[in-house]
N, C-alpha and C positions, 0 to 999 in steps of 0.2 A: 649188209651196209657198212660199210667204209669209214666213213667220217659223218658223224653229228653234223648239223647247220649250224650249229651255235661255233663249233672247232673249225668249222668249213669259214665262219666270217671272220672268225678271228686271226687266219693266215690266212686271208683276203687283206686283211689288213694292212696283216705284216710287210706283205709284200709292194705293198703299194708304198708304205710308210717307206720302207729304206730299202734302197733299189740296192743294195748288194745281198737281201735276201734269198734266201735260191738255189745261189751261185756257188755254194763249194763245190759242185763237180769242174767247173775248170780247174779244181788244183789237182787231178786225177787225168787230166786231159791228156796227156803223156802218156803214163801207162793206160788207158784204155783204147789208146790209138793202135799201140803197138800191138794190144790182145786182138784190136776188130783184125788190125794187118794181116796177124801171124797165123789168125785162123779164120779166115778170108772173109768174114760173117758181113752181110750185105743186107741186114737185116735186125735194127735194134730199135728197142723202145727207152725211153729216157723216164722211169718210173717214177715220179714227185719233180718232174724237171723244173719247178720252179717256172724261171723265165726265158728258160729253153735256150741260154748263154753257151751251153757245152761244146756246140756244131759247129761253132765260132771258132772253137782251139782245137779244135782236133785236126791230124795230119795223116791222110787216111789216100791208101794206095792206088785204090780204087773205088770203083760208086758205091757206094753206101744211105742205103735210107735212115734216118734217123726221124723216129716217130716219137712225140712227145704227147708225157700225159703227164698232169697235175687237180687231184680234185676241188684246190683254191684256186684256182685259172679259166676262168669262166670260157676261155675260148678253146680251151683246152683238155674241160674235164671229165670229156665222154671217156667211159669206160673201153678200153683198149682192149683190140683182136690182140689174139697171140706172136712173139715176134722170135726169133733165133736167139737172139741176148737179150738181157732184160739187165738198164742200169737202175741200181736202186742207191742212191749215194745222198747221206745224210737226211734222211727220207724218219727209217723206223722209229727215232727215238723223240719224232715230235709225232706219231698216231695214238691217239687215244692209249691208254692202256685196255678196256673194255673193248676194243676194237680192233687188236693188234691180230690176235689168231685170225680173224679176217681179211688183214689187208693178207696176211702172209697168205695164205690158203689163195688171195689174189693173185699173188707174186707166181706162185705153182702153174695159177689158169696162163699166163700170161708170158711166160718161158716155155717155150717150144724147146729147147737145149739149154741153153747155159744162165748161171744171172752172176753182176759182178755187184758187190753190196758195201757200202760202208757206213759205219754203225761209229757214231758216237758212242762215247765210255759212259753215258750217264748214269745206266745199268754198267754191270759187270760186265766183261765178253764173255763170260762163264755160265752169265745170266742169256744170252741171247744165243751163246753155238748151239744147244741142245733146242731150241725152235724150231733154227736153221736148219740141225740137220732130220730133225722128223721128219722135211719136203725135199731135203736138196742131197747131193752127197757133197760134201765139202772137197775141192779139189786145190786149194792151196786159205791158209788161212797167215795172214801176217800181223801183226800189233804195231802198233804208229805210241808213238809218247801222248796222242790224245781222242786215236779212233783205232778201227782194226778193218781192215777190209778181207771179202771171205769172195773166193772166183768155187763156183758150185755148179754142180751141170743137175737137171733134172733125175730124177728115180723112176727105174723102171715101172709101167705102172701108175704116173700122176699124170 
């Protein structure tokens, strides 16, 4: 299980009540565009996509399919297939703590090759990094004033 029905309902209500809720990914659009363009990625999953606004802010130089998944948005709540790149932006800090390991394992399932994560430091970076390293090989780790982001690749055997 990735989300309880109670939490799904609460998250859905937040999306309905606040037009900006779930839209944090757009702040990383330039960085994501550069990564997708430089790596020539054409198959991307926005995991925890919220209202799915990221694609409107990307500046891509080639055709790229952006797939959306968010368990709190009925039209994109179906479990996604694996994709070349998974974006997981300001999602993990909203996951129920007792289901976090399940969600991290699902990210492994969904990522064919790479993942780009942004995590708000509700819990310190030092708490999060071992959980990510257990599943992915961290290629880049950058801390900002309010969060940190990780670019990681799938470990062999995952």
